[in-house]
N, C-alpha and C positions, 0 to 999 in steps of 0.2 A: 103638585106635578113633580116636584123634586124628589119627594118621598117615593112616588111611584116609579120614577126613573131608577132610583137606587135599588128598589126591590126587584125590578126587572134585571138590572145588571147583576145583582146578587144571585138571583135564580139562574141566570145565564152562566155565571162563573161556576156555580155548583154543578150545573149540567155538563159543562166542558170538562170539569175535573173528573166527574164520574165516567164520562165517555173516554177520557184519556187513560184512566185507570183500567178500563175494560179492554181497550185497544192495545195497550202496551204489551201485555203478556202474549196476545195473539200475534203481534208483530214480531216479537222475539222468537216465538215458536215458528213463525213462517219463515224466518231467516235460516232456520236449521234445514240442512239438506243432506241426504245420504248419497254417498258416492260408492259404487261397487267396482272393484277391480277383479276381473275374471281371469284366472290363470288356467290355461288348458293343460291337457296331458302331454306326455312326451311322444316322440316319433313312433308311430305315424300321426300323432295328434298334432293339432294346430288351432288357430282361432277360426278355422273354417269348419270345425267339428259340429255336425248338425245336432247331435245329442245335447252337448253342452251349450251350443250356440242359441238354442231356443230360449234359454233363460235370459238372454240379453233383452229380448223383446218383453219378457215378463217383468224384468226389473224396471225397464223404461216405462212400462204402463203404469207403474207406481209413482212416476215422476222423479225417479232416481237417476242420477248421473251414472253412466256406465262406460267403462273402458275394457276392451277385449283385444289386447295386442297379441302379436305373434312373438313368442318368447324364444330364448336361445336353445331350448330343448325340442322345438317343433320339427316337423318333417323336413322343412327347408333349411334349418339352421343347426341340426344335431351334430355335435355339440359345439356351440359358438362361445368360446372362452370358458372361464371358470365360474363357479358359483357366485363369487363376489361380483363379477360383472353382471350376472343375472339380478342380484339384489340391488345393484345400482339402477338397473333398468326398472325394477319394481318401484323403487323410490321415485323415479322420474314420473312414472305413471300415477303414483299417489299424488305427487305434487300437481300433476296436470289436472286431476280431479279437484284438488283444493283450489287451484287457480280458476276453475270453472264455477266455484261456489260451494263445493262439498264441504260440510263441516263435520260429518261423521264418515269414517272410512270402513267399509266392509271388504275383506278379501275373500272371494269365493274361488276355491281351487278344485280342480278335478284331477285325480290320479297324481301325476308328478307336480301339478299345481298345488297340491296339499303340502308336501314337505318344504317346497320353496317359499310358499306363502307363510308357512309357520316359522321358517328360518328368518324371514323378513320381520315378522311380528316380534320374534324373540330378540332380535338385534335392535330394531328401531323403537319399539314400544309405543308407536303412534297409531295402532289399528284398534278400532272400536269393536270389531267382531271378526271371527273367522268362521267361514263355512267350508267344511271339509267333505267333499263328495268323492266316494270310491277312492280312498287313499291309496296311492301307489308309489312305486320306487322304494325298495327296501334294501339298502346296502348291508345292514346286519343280516337280513335273510339271505341275500346273495352269498354272503360269506359263510353261513352256517348250514344252509340246507343242501343236502347231497345232490339233489336234482339241478341245482343252480351252480354246479362246480365250475362251469366255463367262465362265469363272471368272477368267481373267487380266484381262479387262476390269473385273470386279467388284473385283478387288484393286486395280487402278489407280484406280478410282472411290473406293474406301474411302480410299486414301492421299490423294487429292485433297481429300476431305471433311475428313479430320483436319488436313491442312495449312491448310485454310480455317477451322478452328475449329468445324467442324460434326460432330465425331466422336462426339458423344453423342446424336444424334437417330436414331430408328429409320428404316431404309431397307430397300429390297428388293435383295438381292444374289443371285448365281447360284452354285450348286454342281452338280457332276456326280458321282453315286455309281453306280459300275458301269454307266456308260453312260446313266444315267437322270438327267434334269434335276430338280434339287431346289431350290425357292426358299428363300431364307434371309431372314427378317425379323429384323433386329437392328441394333445401332449399328455404325458404321464401325470403332470401336475394338475392339469385341468380335469382329467379323468378322476383322479383321487378326490378332488374337491366335491365331486358328485357321488362317488362310489365308495369311498373309504368309510367303513362302519363307524368311525369316530367323527365323521364330518358333520357339518350343520345340515346336510342334506338327508341325514338319517333321522326319521321321525322320533325314535325313542330317545335320541340325544337332545332334540330341540323341544319336545313336549314339556319337560319340567321347567324350561326357561321362558315359556310364553308368560307374559305378565298376568298375574292373578286377576287383574281388573278386566282382562280381555275374554269375553265369553266365547266358547267354541261349540259349534254344531258339527257333529260327525254323522254322515249318512253312508250306510254300506248296503250293497245289494245282497240278497240271500244266495245268489249264484256267483258272487265275487270270490276269487281264490283266497283273498285275505279275510273273508267273512268269519271263519272260526277263530282267528287270532287277533283281529284288529284291536279289541279292547285291551288285551294284555300287552300287545305290541307297543301301543302309544296312548290310547284313550285314557287308561287308568293312570297314566303318568302325568297327565295335565294337572295344573294347580286347581284346587277346588274353587268352583264358582257356581252359585245357585242357578245361574242362567245357562250353564253348559247343558247340551242336549245330545243324546245319542239315539239315532233312529235307524231301524232296519226296514228296508223296503224290498219289494219284489224286483226281479231282474238281476242283471249282472253288472260287470264293471262299466261297460260303455254306456248303458242306458240308465244308470242311476240318476243322472240329473233330470231326466224326463219323469221318472217316478217320484222324485223329491221336490219338484218345482213348487207346488202349492205350499208344502210344509216349510220350505225354506223361506218363502216370502212371508208366511205367517210368523215364523220365528224372528226374522229380521224386524218386522213391525213391532212385535212384542218386546224385543230386546234392545233395538237401537233407535227406532223411529222416535222423533221428539214427541 
């Protein structure tokens, strides 16, 4: 009887050990969770954008945590403070996702959400992947393309005001968004933080500084004004990463998220998912 009891105990101990070995990796994997921070485009964009907003439900259907906040460049806040303030807000939203249990962070930006998300990734270094949809806001392009001279004039005016010690007073500046003139009421310093061609809001400036470990997916619509130039503008300046992806889709600037939805989810699963 004693020998039989010993044998039973031995077999049970082996069974529990095998079960524990099988369950432990699954438990560790189950503890990994993706958090997606969605950054909308600039005025008139907002977190109510129906084209970009549809991706929120798609992400959530995968069991991912999602934050889709109203940012300082939205219709209702344009422009609220400087770029540094926006990056602090991004950091707070990333923290919020982590506090909810996210262990992997993906920043999915549309239009102006692309350069601001990229600037955050370049500075913070704690982003696991960047999804860049219809990249927009091009300070260098504003300053060099003849048809965008109105914005170049505002950049020069803002620089002059700062040099004269008047950088903190509210003034009226010019922006052009997808061919539409958009007035900007803000200080010269705040304006330059977003529009100076040497600022962190300029994609060609921040692209080389994205951590090489951070994979980047760029999606551009065939009818997007930046379509012919986006690769040379910033994509080719990104650090080499075998998981980087460049995708061209049908449609234009606003509806790129709709055309890219399934491809984005597949890429995140293949690149970031545990």
